[in-house]
C-alpha positions as CSV (number, residue, x, y, z in Angstrom):
1,X,68.6,92.1,105.3
2,X,67.7,90.7,101.8
3,X,71.1,91.7,100.4
4,X,72.8,89.8,103.2
5,X,70.6,86.7,102.7
6,X,71.2,86.8,99.0
7,X,75.0,86.9,99.5
8,X,74.9,84.0,102.0
9,X,72.8,81.9,99.6
10,X,75.1,82.6,96.7
11,X,78.2,81.7,98.8
12,X,76.6,78.7,100.4
13,X,77.9,76.1,97.9
14,X,81.4,74.6,97.9
15,X,82.4,75.5,94.4
16,X,81.2,79.1,94.7
17,X,83.0,79.5,98.1
18,X,86.2,78.3,96.5
19,X,85.7,80.7,93.6
20,X,85.2,83.5,96.1
21,X,88.4,82.6,97.9
22,X,90.4,82.5,94.7
23,X,89.2,85.9,93.6
24,X,90.2,87.4,96.9
25,X,93.8,86.7,95.8
26,X,93.6,88.7,92.6
27,X,91.9,89.1,89.3
28,X,91.3,85.8,87.5
29,X,89.8,85.1,84.1
30,X,87.2,82.4,83.5
31,X,89.7,80.3,81.7
32,X,92.1,80.5,84.6
33,X,89.4,79.6,87.2
34,X,88.3,76.7,85.0
35,X,91.9,75.5,84.9
36,X,92.3,75.8,88.7
37,X,89.0,74.1,89.6
38,X,89.2,71.4,86.9
39,X,85.6,72.0,86.1
40,X,83.8,72.8,82.8
41,X,83.7,76.4,81.7
42,X,79.9,76.6,81.5
43,X,79.6,75.3,85.1
44,X,82.2,77.8,86.4
45,X,80.5,80.6,84.5
46,X,77.2,79.8,86.0
47,X,78.7,79.9,89.5
48,X,80.4,83.2,88.8
49,X,77.2,84.7,87.5
50,X,75.5,84.0,90.7
51,X,78.3,85.5,92.8
52,X,78.3,88.7,90.7
53,X,74.5,89.0,90.9
54,X,74.8,88.7,94.7
55,X,77.4,91.5,94.8
56,X,80.2,89.2,96.1
57,X,82.3,89.5,92.9
58,X,83.1,92.2,90.4
59,X,83.1,91.3,86.7
60,X,84.9,93.3,84.0
61,X,85.9,92.7,80.4
62,X,89.4,93.2,79.0
63,X,89.6,92.6,75.3
64,X,88.4,89.0,74.6
65,X,88.9,88.0,78.3
66,X,86.5,88.4,81.2
67,X,88.0,88.8,84.7
68,X,86.6,88.5,88.2
69,X,87.8,89.8,91.5
70,X,86.3,90.1,95.0
71,X,83.8,92.9,95.2
72,X,84.9,96.3,96.6
73,X,82.0,98.7,96.4
74,X,78.8,96.7,96.6
75,X,76.7,96.3,99.7
76,X,78.0,92.7,100.0
77,X,81.7,93.6,99.7
78,X,82.3,93.3,103.4
79,X,80.4,90.0,103.6
80,X,82.6,88.6,100.8
81,X,85.8,89.5,102.7
82,X,84.4,88.2,105.9
83,X,83.5,84.8,104.4
84,X,87.0,84.4,102.9
85,X,88.6,85.3,106.2
86,X,86.6,82.6,107.9
87,X,87.7,79.8,105.7
88,X,89.9,77.3,107.7
89,X,93.6,77.4,106.7
90,X,93.7,73.5,106.6
91,X,90.9,73.2,104.0
92,X,92.1,70.6,101.5
93,X,90.3,71.8,98.4
94,X,91.3,75.4,99.0
95,X,95.0,74.5,99.5
96,X,94.9,72.5,96.3
97,X,93.3,75.5,94.5
98,X,96.0,77.8,95.9
99,X,98.7,75.6,94.6
100,X,97.2,75.7,91.1
101,X,96.7,79.5,91.5
102,X,100.5,79.7,92.0
103,X,101.0,77.9,88.7
104,X,98.7,80.4,86.9
105,X,100.6,83.3,88.4
106,X,104.0,81.7,87.4
107,X,102.6,81.4,83.8
108,X,101.6,85.1,83.9
109,X,105.0,86.0,85.3
110,X,106.7,84.3,82.3
111,X,104.6,86.3,79.9
112,X,105.5,89.5,81.7
113,X,109.2,88.6,81.7
114,X,109.2,88.0,77.9
115,X,107.5,91.3,77.3
116,X,110.2,93.1,79.5
117,X,113.0,91.3,77.6
118,X,111.6,92.4,74.3
119,X,111.1,96.0,75.3
120,X,113.9,96.6,77.8
121,X,116.2,98.3,75.3
122,X,113.8,101.2,74.5
123,X,112.9,101.7,78.2
124,X,116.5,101.9,79.2
125,X,117.2,104.3,76.4
126,X,114.6,106.7,77.7
127,X,115.6,106.3,81.4
128,X,119.2,107.3,80.5
129,X,117.9,110.7,79.4
130,X,116.5,111.8,82.7
131,X,117.0,111.6,86.5
132,X,117.2,108.1,88.2
133,X,113.9,106.5,88.9
134,X,114.7,106.2,92.6
135,X,115.1,109.9,92.9
136,X,111.9,110.5,90.9
137,X,110.0,108.2,93.2
138,X,111.3,109.9,96.3
139,X,110.2,113.3,94.9
140,X,106.8,112.0,93.9
141,X,106.2,110.6,97.4
142,X,107.4,113.9,99.0
143,X,104.8,115.7,96.9
144,X,102.1,113.3,97.8
145,X,102.8,113.5,101.6
146,X,102.0,111.1,104.3
147,X,98.2,111.5,104.7
148,X,96.2,108.3,104.1
149,X,94.4,108.1,100.7
150,X,90.9,106.6,100.4
151,X,90.7,106.2,96.6
152,X,93.8,106.4,94.3
153,X,93.7,106.3,90.5
154,X,96.8,105.7,88.5
155,X,96.1,106.8,84.9
156,X,98.3,104.9,82.5
157,X,99.6,102.6,85.2
158,X,102.2,100.8,83.1
159,X,104.0,98.3,85.4
160,X,101.8,99.3,88.3
161,X,104.7,100.8,90.2
162,X,102.8,103.8,91.6
163,X,100.1,101.4,93.0
164,X,102.9,99.5,94.8
165,X,104.4,102.7,96.2
166,X,101.2,104.0,97.6
167,X,99.5,100.7,98.6
168,X,100.4,100.9,102.3
169,X,98.7,104.3,102.6
170,X,95.8,103.7,100.2
171,X,92.5,102.1,101.1
172,X,91.6,101.4,97.5
173,X,93.7,101.8,94.4
174,X,93.1,101.3,90.7
175,X,95.4,101.6,87.7
176,X,94.2,101.9,84.2
177,X,96.1,101.2,80.9
178,X,95.1,100.4,77.3
179,X,97.9,97.9,76.8
180,X,97.1,94.3,77.7
181,X,100.8,93.5,77.8
182,X,101.5,96.2,80.4
183,X,98.4,95.0,82.4
184,X,99.9,91.5,82.5
185,X,103.2,93.0,83.9
186,X,101.3,95.1,86.4
187,X,99.2,92.2,87.7
188,X,102.3,90.1,88.1
189,X,104.0,92.8,90.1
190,X,101.0,93.4,92.3
191,X,100.5,89.7,92.9
192,X,104.1,89.2,93.7
193,X,103.9,91.9,96.3
194,X,100.6,90.3,97.7
195,X,98.7,93.6,97.4
196,X,95.0,93.0,97.8
197,X,93.8,96.6,98.0
198,X,95.0,97.7,94.5
199,X,94.1,96.4,91.1
200,X,94.3,97.3,87.4
201,X,91.8,97.6,84.5
202,X,92.0,98.0,80.8
203,X,90.6,101.4,80.0
204,X,91.0,104.5,77.9
205,X,92.3,107.6,79.7
206,X,90.0,109.8,77.6
207,X,86.9,107.9,78.8
208,X,87.6,106.2,82.1
209,X,85.1,103.7,83.8
210,X,85.3,105.8,87.0
211,X,82.4,107.6,88.6
212,X,82.3,111.4,88.9
213,X,83.8,112.8,92.1
214,X,85.0,109.4,93.4
215,X,88.8,109.8,93.6
216,X,90.9,111.5,96.3
217,X,94.2,111.3,94.3
218,X,94.8,110.8,90.6
219,X,98.2,110.6,89.0
220,X,99.5,111.0,85.4
221,X,103.1,109.6,85.7
222,X,105.1,110.0,82.5
223,X,101.9,109.4,80.5
224,X,100.7,112.8,79.2
225,X,103.4,113.1,76.5
226,X,101.9,110.0,74.8
227,X,98.6,111.8,74.4
228,X,97.5,113.6,71.2
229,X,95.0,115.6,73.3
230,X,96.4,116.3,76.7
231,X,93.7,118.9,77.5
232,X,91.0,116.1,77.3
233,X,93.1,113.8,79.5
234,X,93.3,116.5,82.2
235,X,89.6,117.2,81.8
236,X,88.7,113.6,82.3
237,X,91.0,113.3,85.3
238,X,89.4,116.4,86.8
239,X,85.9,114.8,86.4
240,X,86.7,111.9,88.7
241,X,88.2,114.0,91.5
242,X,86.3,114.6,94.7
243,X,86.1,118.2,96.0
244,X,89.5,118.7,97.5
245,X,90.9,115.8,95.6
246,X,94.3,116.1,94.0
247,X,95.8,115.6,90.5
248,X,99.6,115.0,90.3
249,X,101.2,115.2,86.8
250,X,104.8,114.0,86.3
251,X,106.1,114.6,82.9
252,X,109.0,116.2,80.9
253,X,109.6,119.9,80.5
254,X,109.7,121.1,76.9
255,X,112.7,119.6,75.0
256,X,114.1,119.0,71.6
257,X,114.8,115.3,71.6
258,X,113.0,114.6,68.4
259,X,113.9,110.9,68.3
260,X,111.5,110.3,71.2
261,X,108.7,111.2,68.8
262,X,110.0,109.1,65.9
263,X,111.3,106.1,67.8
264,X,109.2,105.9,71.0
265,X,105.8,107.3,69.9
266,X,105.9,110.4,72.1
267,X,103.2,112.8,70.7
268,X,104.5,115.8,72.7
269,X,108.1,116.8,73.4
270,X,107.3,117.9,77.0
271,X,105.2,120.7,78.4
272,X,105.8,124.1,79.9
273,X,104.3,125.5,83.1
274,X,101.9,127.9,81.3
275,X,100.4,125.1,79.2
276,X,99.8,122.8,82.1
277,X,98.5,125.6,84.3
278,X,96.1,126.7,81.6
279,X,94.5,123.2,81.3
280,X,94.3,123.0,85.1
281,X,92.6,126.4,85.3
282,X,90.1,125.5,82.6
283,X,89.0,122.5,84.7
284,X,88.7,124.5,88.0
285,X,91.8,122.9,89.4
286,X,93.9,125.1,91.7
287,X,97.6,124.4,90.7
288,X,100.6,124.8,92.9
289,X,104.2,125.5,91.9
290,X,105.8,122.8,89.9
291,X,109.0,121.0,90.9
292,X,111.9,120.5,88.6
293,X,114.2,117.5,88.5
294,X,117.0,118.3,86.0
295,X,118.5,115.5,84.0
296,X,120.6,115.4,80.9
297,X,119.1,116.3,78.5
298,X,115.5,115.8,79.9
299,X,114.1,117.6,82.9
300,X,111.2,116.0,84.7
301,X,108.6,118.3,86.3
302,X,105.9,117.5,88.9
303,X,102.8,119.6,88.9
304,X,100.1,119.3,91.6
305,X,96.6,120.7,91.5
306,X,93.5,120.5,93.8
307,X,89.9,120.4,92.8
308,X,88.1,123.4,94.2
309,X,85.7,122.3,96.9
310,X,82.9,124.3,95.4
311,X,83.1,122.7,91.9
312,X,80.6,119.9,90.9
313,X,80.6,117.9,87.7
């Protein structure tokens, strides 16, 4: 009862209700919210602090920025969504806020577009070495299957593409990446697709801000070859899996394209089955047969493993 009353008191003020509504549309920084509301940053920060304390908003830091989004796992998360859904569509202040929110998103999209332009050449060079992405996505979805997913974690999310692909069958999805530039791209893509059940965070794949045994499906999609310690990445991924949860690894088979190490920062020139299966076994993950997608000269492999139901972290 007290948690409910606390949430209602926190939301029972016009500016805070507007903040709650804005954060239901995606992750926004203090500076962006200040710009949208045309209020001072100290005032906006005080309102945000009250909403976080009441469990209506989540707060997280990303480099020098602090972002807010509507709460997902607090006792007041359902109340937050209910209050936003009850807001009248003709509300003048809210409509004005949403117009300014669109301007913020357009600015983000411009930053993302510039990053793509600057890096498109190297991505296209790598893509030309393996199977088409559309085929890879179809094979990935085939491995995942059609069953609904409660909690999905995309490790090294990049552009957020996997979050988009699985959003319709996922209750909650989170992508992590160290690159602020890639997170800008991912946020822009997710916002463009109007996806409210998935989001991204800046985090290290060796030490993820994710609770033990809290994820049903985790993916490492063309990420592991960037790691200088793949065994530790798989160990960390295994930690967050629920009993019966799955880890899907998509990466290159062993190859001799040395320029990928020199020019594109690949730490590893692919992996063989015995290597991946050894790391899975060390972490009590039951692996299944891998799937090969032969390209020229790179072959992409998909490994899948399930956390043993009797294993606890």
